[in-house]
C-alpha positions, 0 to 999 in steps of 0.5 A, a space after each residue: 373012656 369016662 369013668 364010672 361016674 361019668 367024668 372024662 378021664 382024657 381032654 383035649 383043648 383047643 385053645 390052650 391058654 383060654 382061661 375058660 379052658 383051663 378053668 374047665 381043665 382045673 375042674 375036671 382034674 379035680 373030678 378024676 380027669 388025668 390026662 390033658 392035652 393043650 393045644 396052641 401057638 408054643 408060647 411062654 403062656 402056653 408052657 405055663 399053663 401046662 405047668 399049672 395043670 401039671 402041679 395039680 396031678 395031671 399028665 399034661 403036654 402041649 401040642 402046636 396048633 394054630 387055627 389059621 393053619 387049617 392044613 395042619 389041623 389034621 396031621 397035628 390033631 390026628 397025632 393026639 388021637 393016635 396017642 389014645 382015645 380021647 374023651 372030651 374036646 374043648 373048642 375054646 380058641 377065638 378073637 375078639 378083634 377090635 370093632 372099629 378098626 376092623 371095620 375100616 380094616 377088612 383084612 382084620 375083619 377076615 382074620 376074626 372071621 377065619 380064626 373064630 369060624 373057618 378055623 373052628 370048622 376045620 378042627 371040629 371036623 377033624 376032632 369030630 371024625 376022630 371021636 366018632 372013630 373011637 365010638 365016644 366022646 364029647 365036643 363042647 364048642 364055646 360059642 357065645 351069646 353075641 352070636 344070637 343077634 347082630 349088634 352094632 357094637 360087635 357085629 363082626 365078632 358076633 357074625 363069626 360066632 353065629 356061624 360057628 353056632 350054627 356049625 356046631 348045631 348041625 354037627 351035633 345033629 349029623 353025630 346023633 346016634 354015633 356015640 359022639 355028644 356035641 354041646 354048644 355053650 353060649 356065655 354072655 360077657 366073661 370076666 377075663 384077661 381078654 375082656 379087661 378094659 371092655 365095658 361090662 355087659 349085664 349078667 357077666 360071668 366068670 371063667 370059672 362059672 362057665 367051666 361049672 356049667 360046662 361040668 353040668 352039661 356033660 353029666 346032663 348030656 346037654 345039647 345047649 348050655 347058656 351062662 348064666 342060665 337066665 340069658 336063654 329067656 333075655 335072648 329069646 325076648 331079644 331075638 323078636 325086638 324090632 330092629 329100629 327099636 333094637 338099634 337104640 338099645 344100649 347093648 
């Protein structure tokens, strides 16, 4: 259960090596979160991530999890909830893919879609059902501003995030009144190892800034969080730009 200050005491991160996920875990550990489960493919990076959080004083374990192996989600994630209540689930996994390559390699494009959307639908529903069964908790879904409008530069990735975003919004409506809170987080370009070498977009942010926005959104019980907040107005305008003009914009 959350403590008297509303901070989650237990956290499950789907995508245990995600820089945003780990930044959020560090922030919440500093605020009283004591139990953290990092779900991801067993790798040295996942082990190192767990060790880094243990050094902060948390009880941390790793959970074998592969977004593409949807048949295993119910069993593996169910075991986490069987150990005790989970106050917050952060769905933080995803891949960017390579737009130029993926356009000419449908199998690679499908892998992006299956990871970012199909895998997230599966894991999201498993966790939502478990949270509903325990009667409380928050499901935080990392979407992206890329899902707001398809861009020539990343429409494969963007379309997968658009699907995820719509799914998470609908799931939040379905769970309204059950005690389960769903929050969709839409960051802009995030400076991280995953985006190293990519051209930086305007209004870029950092994993730490996204983590701060997530914590604030949890306290406010927000349904949608933009990072940075100014992106809300920028994208509201971008959605109405005529397509012939939008194609010519440097976005």
